[in-house]
Each structure stands twice: as structure tokens, then as C-alpha cells.
Rosetta silent file (secondary structure, phi, psi, omega in degrees, C-alpha in Angstrom):
SEQUENCE: MRIIHDEFLYQLTFLPGIFPVNCYFVREDDGLTLLDTALPYSAEGIVTAAKTLNIPIVRIVLTHAHGDHIGALDTLKKELPNASVSISFRDARLLRGDRTLDADEPNSPIRGGLPKPNTIQTTPDHLLKDGDRIGSLLAISTPGHTPGSMSFIDTRNRYLIAGDAFQTRGGFAVAGQFRLLFPFPAMATWNKEEAMRSARRIREFRPALLAVGHGIMVKNPIEFIDRAIER
SCORE:     score description
SCORE:     0.000 S_00000001
   1 L     0.000  138.091  178.569   -0.056   -9.875   14.649 S_00000001
   2 E  -111.764  140.008  178.265    2.092   -6.986   15.849 S_00000001
   3 E  -122.921  128.696  174.573    0.804   -3.408   16.243 S_00000001
   4 E  -122.436  132.420 -174.657    3.038   -0.309   16.386 S_00000001
   5 E  -116.271  133.664  176.236    1.466    3.112   17.003 S_00000001
   6 E  -146.476  109.815 -177.303    2.946    6.502   16.083 S_00000001
   7 L    54.711 -119.256 -177.360    0.743    9.622   16.232 S_00000001
   8 L   -85.366   -2.407 -169.271   -2.227    9.055   13.886 S_00000001
   9 E  -109.471  136.157  174.568   -0.710    5.909   12.343 S_00000001
  10 E  -124.368  124.244  175.731   -0.993    2.268   13.410 S_00000001
  11 E   -97.375  122.460  175.407    1.073   -0.410   11.676 S_00000001
  12 E  -106.741  120.973 -175.713   -0.467   -3.901   11.776 S_00000001
  13 E  -117.946  124.721  174.339    2.040   -6.600   10.818 S_00000001
  14 E  -100.790  142.399 -176.644    1.159  -10.184   10.014 S_00000001
  15 L    52.503   51.176 -171.599    3.897  -12.854   10.080 S_00000001
  16 L   -61.853  -30.350 -176.640    6.383  -10.275   11.421 S_00000001
  17 L   -93.128   -8.232 -173.735    9.264  -12.715   11.895 S_00000001
  18 L  -116.884  -65.172 -178.415    8.874  -14.703    8.684 S_00000001
  19 L  -138.765   80.196 -171.918    7.245  -12.794    5.833 S_00000001
  20 L   -64.627  126.171  176.249    6.100   -9.451    7.224 S_00000001
  21 E  -123.296  120.625 -175.346    2.989   -8.078    5.553 S_00000001
  22 E  -105.077  144.334  159.944    1.819   -4.671    6.765 S_00000001
  23 E  -132.638  172.266 -169.552   -1.437   -2.810    6.640 S_00000001
  24 E  -140.445  143.739  163.806   -2.192    0.469    8.385 S_00000001
  25 E  -100.584  136.880  167.031   -4.836    2.384   10.270 S_00000001
  26 E  -116.223  120.199 -177.585   -4.875    6.163    9.942 S_00000001
  27 E   -80.223  126.740  176.642   -6.983    7.748   12.665 S_00000001
  28 E  -119.839  172.174 -179.428   -9.370   10.467   11.499 S_00000001
  29 L   -62.347  -31.069 -176.253  -12.041   12.437   13.367 S_00000001
  30 L   -99.504    1.717 -179.982  -14.794   10.158   12.042 S_00000001
  31 E   144.894 -156.428 -176.542  -12.992    6.824   12.431 S_00000001
  32 E  -105.856  138.099  164.772  -10.192    4.778   10.893 S_00000001
  33 E   -97.794  123.510  176.495   -8.948    4.631    7.332 S_00000001
  34 E   -93.715  119.957  175.954   -7.515    1.177    6.634 S_00000001
  35 E   -96.409  109.887 -177.996   -4.628    1.222    4.152 S_00000001
  36 L    71.914  161.324 -174.802   -4.465   -2.218    2.475 S_00000001
  37 L  -124.514    9.008  173.467   -6.032   -5.428    3.774 S_00000001
  38 L    60.868 -138.468 -170.491   -2.994   -7.757    4.024 S_00000001
  39 L   -93.431  164.083 -176.827   -3.536  -11.505    3.595 S_00000001
  40 H   -54.937  -35.126 -177.449   -6.800  -13.455    3.165 S_00000001
  41 H   -85.418    1.238 -171.166   -6.833  -14.589    6.803 S_00000001
  42 H   -78.962  -11.983 -173.448   -6.041  -11.075    8.142 S_00000001
  43 H   -57.006  -45.125 -176.845   -9.624   -9.813    8.368 S_00000001
  44 H   -61.046  -45.046  179.418  -10.238  -11.112   11.886 S_00000001
  45 H   -63.767  -38.842  179.599   -7.079   -9.480   13.256 S_00000001
  46 H   -65.504  -46.710 -179.410   -7.854   -6.168   11.544 S_00000001
  47 H   -64.841  -41.966  179.322  -11.423   -6.057   12.875 S_00000001
  48 H   -62.730  -40.755  179.099  -10.299   -7.083   16.355 S_00000001
  49 H   -62.287  -41.683  179.102   -7.635   -4.351   16.401 S_00000001
  50 H   -65.745  -39.131  178.260  -10.218   -1.712   15.486 S_00000001
  51 H   -66.125  -37.761  177.287  -12.572   -2.972   18.196 S_00000001
  52 H   -62.558  -38.757  176.935   -9.744   -2.842   20.739 S_00000001
  53 H   -75.071  -15.708 -176.819   -9.153    0.800   19.791 S_00000001
  54 L    59.644   40.016  178.064  -12.935    1.331   19.945 S_00000001
  55 L  -130.878  129.124 -177.944  -12.771    3.231   16.642 S_00000001
  56 L   -74.246  148.761  170.465  -14.791    2.140   13.582 S_00000001
  57 E   -83.995  115.626 -175.785  -13.206    1.400   10.218 S_00000001
  58 E  -108.952  -16.612 -179.624  -14.969    3.833    7.867 S_00000001
  59 E  -142.407  144.654  171.140  -12.729    3.642    4.785 S_00000001
  60 E  -121.599  122.328 -178.468  -10.598    1.011    3.052 S_00000001
  61 E  -122.889  131.785 -176.278   -7.912    2.376    0.723 S_00000001
  62 L  -109.354  129.867  177.962   -5.693    0.105   -1.394 S_00000001
  63 L   -73.845  -34.536  176.212   -2.183    1.072   -2.477 S_00000001
  64 L  -166.923  179.586 -165.667   -2.227   -1.498   -5.287 S_00000001
  65 L  -103.241   17.318  175.165   -3.874   -4.761   -6.317 S_00000001
  66 L   -68.931  152.124 -172.618   -1.369   -7.465   -5.333 S_00000001
  67 H   -60.602  -29.567 -179.923   -2.781  -10.332   -3.302 S_00000001
  68 H   -83.376    4.565  175.439   -0.882   -9.521   -0.100 S_00000001
  69 H  -117.834  -19.247  178.969   -2.472   -6.049   -0.110 S_00000001
  70 H  -117.459    9.160 -168.901   -6.038   -6.977   -1.108 S_00000001
  71 L   -55.406  -42.909 -176.074   -6.187  -10.434    0.482 S_00000001
  72 L   -98.176   12.487 -173.033   -8.872   -9.736    3.083 S_00000001
  73 H   -57.999  -53.668 -175.781  -10.813   -7.184    1.026 S_00000001
  74 H   -62.631  -42.159  179.370  -13.928   -9.228    0.287 S_00000001
  75 H   -63.130  -43.076 -179.817  -14.166  -10.571    3.840 S_00000001
  76 H   -66.469  -39.493 -179.553  -13.759   -7.103    5.332 S_00000001
  77 H   -64.268  -36.245  175.894  -16.339   -5.579    2.976 S_00000001
  78 H   -66.944  -38.364 -179.632  -18.873   -8.192    4.091 S_00000001
  79 H   -74.443  -30.993 -175.388  -18.031   -7.465    7.732 S_00000001
  80 L  -126.479   68.517 -171.601  -18.010   -3.688    7.197 S_00000001
  81 L   -63.809  -21.859 -178.654  -20.597   -3.036    4.477 S_00000001
  82 L   -89.767   -5.676  178.402  -20.684    0.716    5.137 S_00000001
  83 L   -76.270  127.821  178.101  -16.928    1.185    4.744 S_00000001
  84 E   -75.756  151.912 -178.651  -16.076    2.830    1.416 S_00000001
  85 E  -121.550  130.932 -179.486  -13.393    1.213   -0.767 S_00000001
  86 E  -130.134  142.955  174.077  -10.900    3.194   -2.857 S_00000001
  87 E  -151.808  162.106  179.696   -8.159    2.193   -5.281 S_00000001
  88 E   -63.325  150.979  176.911   -6.434    3.985   -8.145 S_00000001
  89 L   -53.481  -40.616 -176.477   -8.315    4.225  -11.420 S_00000001
  90 L   -72.005  -45.949 -176.118   -5.519    2.212  -13.078 S_00000001
  91 H   -78.259   -8.961  171.568   -5.193   -0.623  -10.560 S_00000001
  92 H   -59.294  -31.554  176.444   -8.967   -1.076  -10.445 S_00000001
  93 H   -67.132  -40.924  176.973   -8.430   -2.991  -13.693 S_00000001
  94 H   -64.231  -36.492  177.942   -5.930   -5.290  -12.001 S_00000001
  95 H   -60.233  -32.037  177.801   -8.442   -5.808   -9.199 S_00000001
  96 L   -83.906   -3.880 -179.572  -10.830   -7.122  -11.853 S_00000001
  97 L    91.597   12.659 -179.072   -8.125   -9.423  -13.208 S_00000001
  98 L   -94.110  108.554 -177.944   -7.343   -7.352  -16.310 S_00000001
  99 L   -95.783    5.720 -177.314   -3.561   -7.407  -16.917 S_00000001
 100 L   -66.319  150.485  179.604   -3.617   -5.594  -20.269 S_00000001
 101 L  -100.504  150.727  172.534   -1.353   -2.590  -20.726 S_00000001
 102 L   -77.383  157.976 -176.433   -2.248    0.816  -22.100 S_00000001
 103 L   -61.327  -30.502 -177.125   -0.623    1.901  -25.353 S_00000001
 104 L   -94.209    7.584 -179.973    1.438    4.581  -23.581 S_00000001
 105 L   -95.969  148.281  175.854    2.703    2.293  -20.796 S_00000001
 106 L   -54.689  138.719 -175.656    6.096    0.523  -20.834 S_00000001
 107 L   -83.800   63.500  176.926    5.739   -2.906  -22.382 S_00000001
 108 L  -111.888  142.588  178.802    6.808   -4.824  -19.293 S_00000001
 109 L   -65.836  139.344  175.704    4.819   -7.786  -17.962 S_00000001
 110 L   -78.393  121.326 -170.447    2.748   -7.018  -14.885 S_00000001
 111 L  -105.231  174.983  173.580    4.169   -9.285  -12.217 S_00000001
 112 L    89.654  171.814 -177.725    3.176  -10.587   -8.815 S_00000001
 113 L   -76.620  104.326 -179.998    0.123  -12.260   -7.355 S_00000001
 114 L  -115.289  151.482 -179.114   -2.902  -10.629   -8.953 S_00000001
 115 L   -66.158  147.346  172.325   -6.523  -11.765   -8.778 S_00000001
 116 L   -75.627  158.605 -178.288   -7.924  -13.836  -11.594 S_00000001
 117 L   -53.806  134.072  173.559  -10.855  -12.337  -13.502 S_00000001
 118 L    66.053   21.160  177.156  -14.073  -12.073  -11.515 S_00000001
 119 L   -92.711  -29.809  176.216  -12.623  -13.487   -8.288 S_00000001
 120 L   -86.331  122.616 -176.367  -12.796  -10.235   -6.278 S_00000001
 121 L   -87.646  -21.934 -176.400  -16.430   -9.497   -5.478 S_00000001
 122 L   -74.524  130.124  174.346  -15.925   -6.014   -4.010 S_00000001
 123 L  -100.421  122.047 -179.819  -16.563   -3.094   -6.349 S_00000001
 124 L   -59.199  144.479  176.162  -14.582    0.028   -5.390 S_00000001
 125 L   -84.128  -29.987 -176.449  -16.626    3.073   -4.441 S_00000001
 126 E  -134.945  132.211  174.849  -13.949    5.554   -5.493 S_00000001
 127 E  -105.407  115.856 -167.728  -11.340    5.385   -8.262 S_00000001
 128 E   -88.749  147.627  172.309   -8.469    7.620   -7.225 S_00000001
 129 L  -122.671  161.999  177.635   -6.326    9.968   -9.264 S_00000001
 130 L   -54.298  130.030  177.771   -3.150   11.801   -8.356 S_00000001
 131 L    93.891   -5.746  177.203   -3.942   14.662   -5.990 S_00000001
 132 L   -68.662  156.600  178.149   -7.216   13.300   -4.633 S_00000001
 133 E  -115.038  137.919  173.229   -7.919   13.643   -0.917 S_00000001
 134 E  -128.991   98.109 -172.699   -9.215   10.933    1.416 S_00000001
 135 L    60.976 -126.950  179.687   -9.671   12.522    4.805 S_00000001
 136 L   -83.816   -2.868 -173.705   -6.263   13.849    5.831 S_00000001
 137 E   -92.447  135.763  172.676   -4.515   11.748    3.170 S_00000001
 138 E  -102.033  126.830  179.909   -3.250   13.098   -0.149 S_00000001
 139 E   -81.698  132.353 -178.584   -3.091   10.498   -2.931 S_00000001
 140 E  -124.683  121.116  177.663    0.189   10.388   -4.874 S_00000001
 141 E   -70.373  119.771 -178.587    0.520    8.429   -8.098 S_00000001
 142 L  -135.000   65.684 -179.490    3.640    6.247   -7.757 S_00000001
 143 L   -65.985  160.374  179.631    3.603    3.652  -10.568 S_00000001
 144 L   144.920  -62.977  175.814    6.357    1.115  -10.938 S_00000001
 145 L   -62.523  -46.524  164.914    5.572   -1.800   -8.663 S_00000001
 146 L  -131.944  166.215 -179.069    2.263   -1.942  -10.530 S_00000001
 147 L   -62.832  -27.536 -176.296    1.005    0.479  -13.187 S_00000001
 148 L  -116.029   22.588  179.247   -1.449    2.086  -10.788 S_00000001
 149 L   -57.815  141.506  177.720    0.389    1.977   -7.466 S_00000001
 150 E  -131.065  148.653  171.184   -0.390    4.897   -5.170 S_00000001
 151 E  -113.204  164.097 -176.492    1.171    6.316   -2.027 S_00000001
 152 E  -140.128  126.689  179.228   -0.598    8.430    0.565 S_00000001
 153 E  -112.286  132.584  177.575    0.811   11.223    2.714 S_00000001
 154 E   -78.366  117.109 -175.479   -0.902   12.447    5.861 S_00000001
 155 L   -70.924   -9.938  179.186   -1.044   16.216    5.504 S_00000001
 156 L   -80.228  -31.590 -173.553   -1.071   16.643    9.301 S_00000001
 157 L  -142.089    3.194  179.810    2.408   15.226    9.944 S_00000001
 158 L    63.124   31.501  170.163    3.929   14.181    6.552 S_00000001
 159 E   -83.422  126.498 -172.091    3.790   10.475    7.402 S_00000001
 160 E  -116.713  125.845  176.567    3.793    8.679    4.057 S_00000001
 161 E  -100.106  116.611 -167.491    2.401    5.201    3.356 S_00000001
 162 L  -107.044    4.799 -175.551    4.154    3.980    0.219 S_00000001
 163 L    57.424 -126.923  178.710    2.790    0.484   -0.350 S_00000001
 164 L  -107.655   21.687  174.083    5.578   -1.369   -2.165 S_00000001
 165 L   -63.415  -28.034  170.594    7.212    1.677   -3.764 S_00000001
 166 E  -134.046  162.009  167.267    9.946    0.970   -1.197 S_00000001
 167 E  -129.338  151.155  172.454   10.750   -1.951    1.070 S_00000001
 168 L  -118.202  -14.931  173.686   12.630   -1.924    4.371 S_00000001
 169 L   -70.562  130.764  178.965   12.627   -5.679    5.026 S_00000001
 170 L    77.466    7.133 -177.180   15.932   -7.187    3.926 S_00000001
 171 L   119.789  143.422 -178.659   17.411   -3.714    3.391 S_00000001
 172 L   -70.630  124.872 -174.169   16.008   -0.352    2.336 S_00000001
 173 E  -152.165  151.089  169.918   15.312   -0.494   -1.393 S_00000001
 174 E   -74.678  148.739  176.215   13.330    1.023   -4.246 S_00000001
 175 L   -51.862  132.024 -179.442   10.749   -1.305   -5.800 S_00000001
 176 L    94.192  -11.047  179.014   12.514   -3.625   -8.234 S_00000001
 177 L   -87.863  112.692 -170.994   15.884   -3.370   -6.465 S_00000001
 178 L   -67.954  130.177  174.975   16.759   -6.970   -5.566 S_00000001
 179 L  -124.246  115.567 -171.845   17.484   -7.714   -1.911 S_00000001
 180 L   -56.363  -37.565 -176.304   18.722  -11.249   -1.276 S_00000001
 181 L   -76.500  -15.762  176.066   17.255  -11.440    2.232 S_00000001
 182 L  -156.556   79.968 -171.818   13.794  -10.428    0.980 S_00000001
 183 L   -84.014   -7.418 -166.513   13.603  -10.570   -2.832 S_00000001
 184 H   -64.391  -41.774  176.478    9.831  -10.820   -3.246 S_00000001
 185 H   -60.104  -38.947  178.539    8.930   -7.123   -3.824 S_00000001
 186 H   -65.019  -41.643 -179.449   11.580   -6.913   -6.545 S_00000001
 187 H   -64.938  -24.103 -176.862   10.322  -10.108   -8.174 S_00000001
 188 L  -100.593   10.032 -176.282    6.789   -8.650   -8.241 S_00000001
 189 L   -88.638  133.536 -176.932    7.733   -5.245   -9.687 S_00000001
 190 L   -72.561  -52.585 -172.305    6.337   -4.301  -13.090 S_00000001
 191 L  -146.757  116.737 -174.648    8.795   -1.626  -14.307 S_00000001
 192 H   -68.972  -36.197 -178.988   12.006   -0.494  -12.606 S_00000001
 193 H   -65.201  -43.242  176.015   12.322    2.788  -14.504 S_00000001
 194 H   -63.233  -39.278  179.422    8.838    3.862  -13.445 S_00000001
 195 H   -62.322  -38.259  178.542    9.647    2.755   -9.898 S_00000001
 196 H   -66.119  -41.971  177.944   12.734    4.985   -9.862 S_00000001
 197 H   -61.785  -39.306  179.780   10.729    7.988  -11.035 S_00000001
 198 H   -69.212  -37.001  177.229    8.197    7.325   -8.300 S_00000001
 199 H   -61.211  -42.450  178.221   10.906    7.006   -5.661 S_00000001
 200 H   -65.765  -36.421  178.989   12.228   10.428   -6.636 S_00000001
 201 H   -66.993  -42.127  177.005    8.723   11.842   -6.515 S_00000001
 202 H   -58.663  -40.459 -179.763    8.155   10.478   -3.020 S_00000001
 203 H   -60.716  -34.508 -179.479   11.401   12.139   -1.950 S_00000001
 204 H   -60.971  -24.964  179.017   10.072   15.492   -3.165 S_00000001
 205 L   -81.967   -6.256  178.223    7.377   15.311   -0.492 S_00000001
 206 L    45.284   61.868 -178.138   10.103   15.056    2.185 S_00000001
 207 L   -62.935  144.513  175.506    8.195   12.581    4.363 S_00000001
 208 L   -82.370  -21.682  176.521    8.802   12.686    8.098 S_00000001
 209 E  -150.160  141.295  176.999    8.130    8.944    8.273 S_00000001
 210 E  -114.998  123.795  177.912    8.005    6.250    5.600 S_00000001
 211 E  -117.155  130.889 -171.981    5.662    3.289    6.085 S_00000001
 212 L  -125.842  173.706 -178.529    5.856    0.413    3.610 S_00000001
 213 L   -74.359  -26.328 -176.184    4.178   -2.873    2.840 S_00000001
 214 L  -139.288  105.847  178.182    7.085   -5.029    3.992 S_00000001
 215 L   123.891  178.569 -175.106    9.360   -3.977    6.830 S_00000001
 216 L   -74.933  159.189  171.124    9.643   -1.493    9.644 S_00000001
 217 L   -76.802  146.703 -176.660    8.567    2.145    9.544 S_00000001
 218 E  -124.446  119.278  174.684   11.451    4.596    9.133 S_00000001
 219 E   -83.213  149.934 -179.139   11.448    8.076   10.656 S_00000001
 220 L    47.602   62.142 -169.406   13.370   10.852    8.887 S_00000001
 221 L   -86.158    2.494 -171.409   13.868    8.601    5.836 S_00000001
 222 H   -57.405  -44.027 -179.742   15.386   11.083    3.375 S_00000001
 223 H   -62.032  -40.083  178.955   18.946    9.821    3.794 S_00000001
 224 H   -67.125  -40.645  178.005   17.782    6.225    3.303 S_00000001
 225 H   -61.620  -45.583 -179.729   15.746    7.212    0.237 S_00000001
 226 H   -60.052  -43.680 -179.753   18.741    9.016   -1.278 S_00000001
 227 H   -64.710  -41.515 -179.703   21.018    6.008   -0.752 S_00000001
 228 H   -65.605  -41.043  177.905   18.474    3.635   -2.242 S_00000001
 229 H   -64.745  -41.885  178.853   17.997    5.842   -5.308 S_00000001
 230 H   -62.236  -41.813  178.050   21.785    6.151   -5.750 S_00000001
 231 L   -63.435    0.000    0.000   22.183    2.368   -5.576 S_00000001
């Protein structure tokens, strides 16, 4: 596991040289908010990293319900029973294994590794909506990769954690934009048109840093975002 620290943000990367899967700590006054839980075996590394920092994990927030973002959720919840768990109202259904679409949603199949019904034991404590606050983080609805994908911007420094709304591994790209060197986020994207709208919305927040589920963090990412949207 690799750890990169920048201000309040810590990027934890599993399999960095092969198939990088990121999760993040955001340091708050009362402890750490964990953004995503990476792979099923990642729990030990996440807990060890928090112990090394000597800061407790007090919240777990999920950007969306794909397996490489919720993999260690149940294990971590058992290890950290007092940590609250949050996910978007919409992707809470995917967490339960419900792939059905709403009548007003684009009729595209929901793709990617999602839990089967009743396999995730953790029940979220909070179902998030656009504009909700979790500590210093503002929740931003950014559907496309999944119907209920969310991004989170730290209001202290405009560092934005985008889940899989963008990727930087294999080339900077909007969700659904195929990159030969790392095609997996595109293959797991539900609806490209929604993803494009979300990419434009993220740009409106003018993030000072973009942190994603797969790939390096990018400071001053506006130019990269613009190029990816144009492509």
C-alpha cells in the first residue's frame, strides 16, 4: 500500500503498480473521514494507516457501490462499530443488490461489480443528497458511473474526491471514456451522457486538486478536465 499526504487529504493506494485502487482519509478535528473502502483485503491496511497517524476513523463515506469501493466495508464496520457509514440515497439500493432503474433514469444497464442481494451486512447510517455536509465535506451528486455516484469537495481547500467520475490512470478521462491502458472504469460506467453532465458540474466547483478512484491526484486540474470534456 502506498500513502500520499497533501494538507488534510491522505491517498491510500492498493496495488499501485498493477491495478491501482484508491481510498482516502480526510482529517477533521474529531478524527478521520474514510472515503471508500477499496478492496475486500484492504481493511487491515486502512486500520493500520489510521493507527500510524494516531487518529481514529470516525466516518466512512462511499462515493458509489462498486466492489472496489465498498470491498472492505463489512470488515471495517465490524472493526470500527462506532464509525458512521454514509452513501447516496440512490446508491444505497445498489449496496443492497437492487439494480432496478427509476422511471425517470436513462434506460442503460447498470454495469460493474455490484454486490448481490443481501451480501453486504452493513446498513448505512446516513443516506446522502446533493448539498449535504459531512464535516468539512460538501456532497455533490455526480451520476453517470453509477446512478447515485457522489463526489465530495473539502470546503477548506477545494480538494475534490470524485470517485470514478474521472480517472487519471491510463490517461485523464471522464467516466465512460475508454482508455486502452486502463479501460475498466469505462467498462463499468452506467451512462456516458450523465457522466458528461457530472464532469461539467465538477468543473463548476473549480477544484484545486482532483482525487479519483484510480490514478494519481492532480493539482490545478481545470485544464485536464477541460481537455477530457472536449475529447
